[in-house]
C-alpha positions as CSV (number, residue, x, y, z in Angstrom):
1,M,114.3,100.9,99.1
2,K,115.5,104.5,97.7
3,I,117.8,106.6,100.0
4,L,118.6,110.1,99.6
5,I,122.0,111.3,100.8
6,V,122.4,115.2,101.1
7,E,126.2,115.4,101.8
8,D,128.7,118.0,100.6
9,E,131.7,115.9,101.2
10,A,132.1,114.0,97.8
11,K,134.3,111.4,99.3
12,L,132.1,110.7,102.1
13,A,129.1,110.7,99.9
14,Q,130.7,108.3,97.5
15,V,131.6,106.0,100.3
16,L,127.9,106.0,101.6
17,Q,126.7,105.5,98.1
18,Q,128.8,102.4,97.5
19,G,128.0,100.9,100.7
20,L,124.4,101.4,100.6
21,K,124.3,99.9,97.0
22,E,126.0,96.9,98.2
23,N,123.4,96.5,100.8
24,G,120.7,96.5,98.1
25,Y,119.4,100.1,98.4
26,V,119.0,102.6,95.6
27,V,120.8,105.7,96.3
28,E,120.7,109.3,95.0
29,W,123.1,112.1,96.2
30,A,122.6,115.9,96.4
31,A,125.7,117.9,97.3
32,D,123.8,121.1,98.7
33,G,120.8,122.3,100.7
34,P,118.6,123.5,98.1
35,L,118.9,120.6,95.8
36,G,118.6,118.0,98.7
37,L,115.4,119.9,99.8
38,E,113.9,119.7,96.1
39,L,114.5,116.0,95.9
40,A,113.4,115.4,99.5
41,K,110.1,117.1,98.8
42,S,109.6,115.0,95.6
43,G,108.2,112.0,97.7
44,S,110.4,109.7,95.8
45,F,112.5,108.5,98.5
46,D,111.9,106.2,101.7
47,A,114.4,107.9,104.0
48,A,117.2,110.6,103.9
49,I,120.5,110.8,105.3
50,L,121.1,114.6,106.0
51,D,124.2,116.3,106.8
52,V,124.1,119.6,108.8
53,M,126.6,121.7,107.5
54,L,125.8,122.2,103.7
55,P,126.1,125.1,101.3
56,G,122.9,127.0,100.4
57,L,120.8,125.7,103.2
58,D,122.2,124.0,106.3
59,G,120.6,120.7,107.2
60,F,118.5,122.3,110.1
61,E,116.8,124.7,107.5
62,V,116.4,121.8,105.0
63,L,114.7,119.6,107.7
64,K,112.4,122.4,108.7
65,A,111.2,123.4,105.3
66,L,110.7,119.4,104.6
67,R,108.5,119.1,107.8
68,K,106.7,122.3,107.2
69,S,105.7,120.9,103.7
70,G,104.1,118.0,105.4
71,S,106.5,115.2,104.6
72,A,106.9,112.4,107.0
73,M,109.8,111.0,105.4
74,P,112.3,109.5,108.0
75,V,115.5,111.6,108.1
76,L,118.8,110.5,109.7
77,M,120.9,113.5,110.6
78,L,124.7,113.1,109.9
79,T,127.1,115.6,111.1
80,A,130.7,116.5,112.6
81,R,128.7,118.1,115.4
82,S,128.3,116.1,118.4
83,G,127.1,118.6,121.0
84,I,123.8,117.9,122.9
85,D,122.2,121.3,121.8
86,D,122.6,120.5,118.2
87,R,121.2,117.1,118.6
88,V,118.2,118.3,120.5
89,R,117.6,121.1,117.9
90,G,117.6,118.5,115.0
91,L,115.3,116.2,116.8
92,D,113.0,119.1,117.9
93,L,112.7,120.1,114.2
94,G,111.7,116.4,113.4
95,A,114.8,114.3,112.7
96,D,114.2,110.6,113.3
97,D,117.8,110.0,114.5
98,Y,121.2,111.4,115.0
99,L,124.5,110.2,114.0
100,S,127.9,111.8,114.5
101,K,131.2,111.7,112.4
102,P,133.1,109.5,112.5
103,F,130.7,106.7,112.5
104,D,130.7,103.0,111.9
105,F,128.9,102.0,108.7
106,K,127.4,99.1,110.5
107,E,125.7,101.4,113.1
108,L,124.5,103.7,110.1
109,L,122.9,100.7,108.6
110,A,121.2,99.7,111.8
111,R,119.9,103.3,112.5
112,L,118.6,103.5,109.0
113,R,116.8,100.2,109.3
114,A,115.3,101.5,112.6
115,V,113.9,104.8,111.1
116,T,112.5,103.2,108.2
117,R,110.5,100.4,110.1
118,R,109.5,103.1,112.6
119,P,105.8,104.4,112.4
120,Q,105.9,107.7,111.0
121,V,104.0,110.9,112.7
122,E,101.3,111.8,110.6
123,L,101.9,115.3,109.3
124,L,99.3,115.1,106.4
125,N,95.6,114.5,107.0
126,T,94.9,113.2,103.3
127,L,96.9,111.0,100.9
128,A,96.0,111.3,97.3
129,V,96.8,109.5,94.1
130,G,95.0,110.7,91.2
131,D,91.4,110.9,92.0
132,L,91.8,108.6,94.9
133,E,92.0,109.8,98.4
134,L,92.7,108.4,101.7
135,D,91.6,110.4,104.9
136,L,93.9,109.5,107.9
137,H,91.9,110.8,110.7
138,R,88.4,109.9,109.3
139,H,89.9,106.6,108.0
140,E,87.8,107.1,104.9
141,V,88.8,106.2,101.4
142,R,87.1,107.9,98.3
143,R,87.6,107.6,94.5
144,G,85.9,110.2,92.3
145,G,83.6,111.1,95.0
146,R,82.7,107.5,95.7
147,T,83.2,106.2,99.2
148,I,84.9,102.9,99.4
149,D,84.7,100.5,102.2
150,L,87.8,98.8,103.4
151,T,88.8,96.6,106.1
152,A,91.6,97.6,108.7
153,R,94.0,95.5,106.9
154,E,93.1,96.7,103.5
155,F,93.5,100.2,104.6
156,G,96.8,99.7,106.1
157,L,98.1,98.3,102.9
158,L,96.5,101.1,100.8
159,E,98.1,103.7,103.1
160,Y,101.6,102.1,102.8
161,L,101.2,102.1,98.8
162,M,100.1,105.8,98.8
163,R,102.9,107.0,101.1
164,R,105.2,105.6,98.5
165,K,103.3,106.3,95.3
166,G,105.6,105.9,92.3
167,I,107.8,103.4,94.1
168,V,108.0,99.9,93.4
169,L,107.5,97.9,96.5
170,T,108.6,94.3,96.8
171,R,106.4,91.7,98.2
172,A,109.0,91.4,101.0
173,M,108.8,95.1,101.9
174,I,105.0,95.0,102.0
175,M,104.8,91.9,104.2
176,D,107.5,93.6,106.7
177,Q,105.3,96.8,107.0
178,V,101.8,95.4,106.7
179,W,102.0,92.0,108.4
180,P,105.3,92.4,110.5
181,S,104.2,89.3,112.6
182,E,104.1,87.0,109.4
183,A,107.1,88.3,107.5
184,D,109.7,85.9,109.0
185,Y,107.2,83.0,108.3
186,G,105.5,84.1,104.9
187,G,107.7,82.4,102.5
188,G,104.8,80.3,101.1
189,S,102.1,83.0,102.0
190,N,100.0,84.9,99.3
191,L,98.8,87.4,101.6
192,V,99.9,90.2,99.5
193,E,98.6,89.0,96.4
194,V,95.3,88.3,97.9
195,Y,95.1,91.7,99.5
196,I,96.3,93.4,96.3
197,N,93.4,91.8,94.5
198,F,91.0,92.9,97.1
199,L,92.0,96.4,96.8
200,R,91.9,96.5,92.9
201,K,88.5,95.1,92.8
202,K,87.5,97.7,95.4
203,L,89.2,100.7,94.0
204,D,88.9,100.3,90.2
205,Q,85.0,99.7,90.2
206,G,83.8,101.9,87.5
207,S,87.0,103.3,86.4
208,D,89.1,102.7,83.4
209,H,92.5,103.6,84.9
210,K,93.8,100.8,87.3
211,L,95.9,102.4,90.1
212,I,97.9,99.4,91.2
213,Q,100.3,98.2,88.9
214,T,102.2,94.8,88.9
215,V,105.9,95.0,88.1
216,R,106.4,91.6,86.8
217,G,109.2,89.8,89.0
218,V,109.7,92.8,91.3
219,G,106.4,93.8,93.1
220,Y,103.7,96.5,93.1
221,V,103.3,100.5,92.6
222,I,100.4,102.8,92.9
223,Q,100.9,105.7,90.7
224,E,99.3,108.5,89.0
225,P,97.3,108.0,85.9
226,G,99.8,108.3,82.8
């Protein structure tokens, strides 16, 4: 899972980076608001830890612009401000959670796990990867103008892949999000592999480009044609 840290305090950012990496996360750091917003809008991250007091653009401005762009990426706001008005403002602008400094790193990890597991509010009606489109409201999938019939589980798996296009997802990550009731018992399950194959057969029919790629020994990724 890839996390964006937007924090201008270098020492704190380094501590967060080190701690998150030790817990299996991939981390990137932005030290100001404009760069943080640019990276956040790239769609390359699973969640962001966003400070309020930032140079260039403050955290509230970054969050407002991010949500206006249509991004539903989970955001955990991190700040020295502990007043109720600031917390309410952040949440009203679309923050998923709020943590005041100083904080316990274990609590930050727990909150980060919570916001990344939480169903996201749908801010975009349609997801797209190349000529593949997924309409969230109509529950329809089209590729190159061709309508593709998917089961509810296939649709859920495809939505998860498309929301994280370009990001390699492990089998465990997919199980946790698409089959949460099976995740704890799926050590020998091949559900992911079976449904990936179902999707490939339906999505790639009549197309030269295979959208869902296997990253050997890691997992799967859906990405734009090269």
